[in-house]
C-alpha positions in Angstrom: 7.9 -39.2 24.4 5.0 -40.8 25.9 2.3 -43.3 24.6 -0.5 -44.7 25.9 -2.9 -46.7 24.9 -6.9 -46.3 25.7 -9.8 -47.8 25.2 -11.8 -44.3 24.8 -10.5 -41.9 22.8 -13.0 -39.9 22.4 -13.4 -37.6 25.4 -9.4 -37.0 24.6 -10.6 -36.2 20.7 -13.0 -33.7 21.6 -10.6 -32.4 24.2 -7.9 -31.7 21.7 -10.9 -30.3 19.4 -10.7 -32.8 16.6 -13.5 -32.7 14.6 -16.0 -35.8 14.9 -15.8 -35.7 10.8 -11.7 -36.1 10.8 -11.4 -38.8 13.6 -9.6 -41.6 12.9 -7.6 -44.6 15.2 -4.9 -42.9 16.0 -4.0 -39.8 18.3 -1.0 -37.7 18.9 0.2 -34.5 19.9 3.3 -32.9 18.7 4.9 -29.6 19.7 1.5 -28.4 20.4 -0.4 -29.8 17.5 -3.0 -32.5 17.1 -2.2 -35.4 14.5 -4.7 -37.5 13.8 -4.9 -40.6 11.7 -2.3 -42.3 9.3 -0.4 -38.4 8.7 2.9 -39.0 6.9 5.3 -38.2 8.5 7.5 -35.5 5.8 4.2 -33.2 6.2 4.6 -33.2 10.2 8.2 -32.2 10.0 6.6 -29.8 7.6 4.1 -28.7 9.9 6.2 -28.0 12.2 9.1 -26.0 9.6 6.1 -23.6 8.7 4.1 -23.5 12.3 0.8 -22.3 10.7 -1.7 -21.0 12.8 -3.9 -24.5 12.7 -5.2 -27.4 15.7 -3.2 -29.3 13.5 -3.4 -31.9 10.3 -5.8 -35.3 9.9 -5.8 -37.4 7.6 -9.4 -38.9 7.9 -10.0 -43.0 8.0 -7.8 -45.7 7.1 -6.7 -45.1 3.3 -4.6 -48.2 1.8 -1.1 -46.2 1.2 -0.8 -44.1 4.0 2.3 -44.9 6.3 1.3 -47.9 8.3 -1.7 -48.7 5.7 0.3 -50.3 2.8 -0.8 -53.5 1.7 1.1 -55.3 0.0 -0.1 -56.1 -3.7 -3.2 -53.3 -3.4 -2.7 -49.8 -5.1 -2.6 -47.0 -2.9 -5.5 -45.0 -2.4 -5.6 -41.4 -3.3 -5.9 -39.3 0.1 -6.1 -35.8 1.5 -4.1 -34.5 4.3 -6.3 -31.6 5.8 -5.3 -29.3 8.5 -8.6 -27.8 10.9 -8.6 -25.0 13.0 -10.5 -24.5 16.6 -13.8 -23.9 15.0 -13.7 -27.2 12.6 -12.7 -25.6 9.5 -10.5 -27.4 7.1 -7.8 -26.8 4.6 -6.0 -29.4 2.0 -2.6 -29.4 3.6 -1.5 -32.1 1.0 -2.4 -34.4 -1.6 -1.0 -37.9 -1.9 
């Protein structure tokens, strides 16, 4: 695994095909799939088992209660994990 801290992720996100509306604070690539934002690990595992024909998964924004965004004393927000394809089309992959 390789991690890089970059000042400007916009060129990487464009290169990887992350639609602007789905962009978040973190971008990764796992076995060829783009993972954008605070995507739960179990859904990444599911993605790798199912191998759908998508570019990747995204959690837009930084919803409270998503992985890494837990806040003691604050109720978790409902949020959606979306798939996206090369044309920027999205579908709900899971709701949390």
